[in-house]
N, C-alpha and C positions, 0 to 999 in steps of 0.2 A: 276344366276341373269339374268334379262332381258337385252339383248344387241341388239341394232339396229345399223347397220353400213351402211351408204349410200355411194355410189360411182357412177361414171359415169357422173358427171357434166363436165363443160368445157366452152370454148369460141366457139360461133357459130355465123354465120352471120344471119341476119333476113331472115326468110323463111326456115332456116335449121332445122335439127332434132337432138335430143339427147335422150338417153335412160338411165336415172338414175336407179339404183337398190338399194335395201335395204335388206341386209342379216340379218336374225333374229336368235337369240338363247336364251336359258334360259326359254322358255315357249313352249307350244304346239301350234305351228304356225298355224296348219290347223284348229284350233277351234276358231280363232279370226278374226273378220273383221279388216281391216287395213286402215289407212288414209295417205294421203299426204297433207302437208302444205308447204307454202313458206313464206319467209320473205325478203322483199326488204329493202334496206338501208333506215333507217329513218321512216319506216312504220311498222305497226303491223303485226304479223304473221297472215296469212289468209289460210283458208281451200281450198284445190284444188280438192281432189277426195277421194272417199271411195270405197272399194271393200269388198264384203262379204267373209265369211271364205272359201267357196269352189270356189270362183272366178266366179260365175255365174251371179252376179249382181254388177253393179257399178254405181256410180252417180258422177256428176262433177259440179263444180262451173260454172256459166254462162260464165265467162271470159276465160275458157279453153275448154268448151264443143265443140265437133266437131274437136278439134285439138289434145287433149291429150287422151291417152288410158292407163288405169292402168290394170295390170294383175298380176298373181302370179303363182309360181311353188311351190306347197306345199311339194313336194318331196325334193326340194332344199332349202326350207325355205327362199324363196326369193320373194320379191315384186318388181315390175317394174313400170316405168312410161314412156311410149312412148310419146315423146313430138315432135309434128310436127308443121310446119308453125309457127315457133317461132317468137315472136315479141320482140322488145326492152323492153317492159313493163313486159315481163316474167322473166327478170333478177332478181336474188335473190338467197338465200340459200334455198334449198329444203330439207324437213325433212319427214321421215316416222314416224308414230305414232301408238301406240295402247293404248287403255283404258283397263287396266287389273285390275279387282277388285277395281275399283274406282280410280285408280292411272293412270296418264298419263306418258307414257314412250316415250322418244325421242332419235333419233340418234344425231350424231354431225353435220349432214347436209352435203350437197354437193353443191358447188357454180356453178350456171349457169349464164353465161354472154352472152347476145345477143346483138351484136354490129357489125357494119360494119367498 
């Protein structure tokens, strides 16, 4: 079955960096585009980034563009999100996601806290 396991969150000061990862299994990772979402406390889950199946193209939400970079290692079946110049408003739970055969799959998320 499809499994997505996020890791790499934590507490960081404003201006700092984190690099969450998403380990995937149960499907052919190299054939699917992948997405990142985040959810702040009391707010709806929002889209952050998308990357195509071979990692050559990515796109970002306006509020993270220029600060976040997503990448993937298909040999390791792992998705990454390099987060730089973090702001307090980036605080939330970060999830990776795939849409496989019309169904959305989510990991358990990894908590990111940006605070001084």
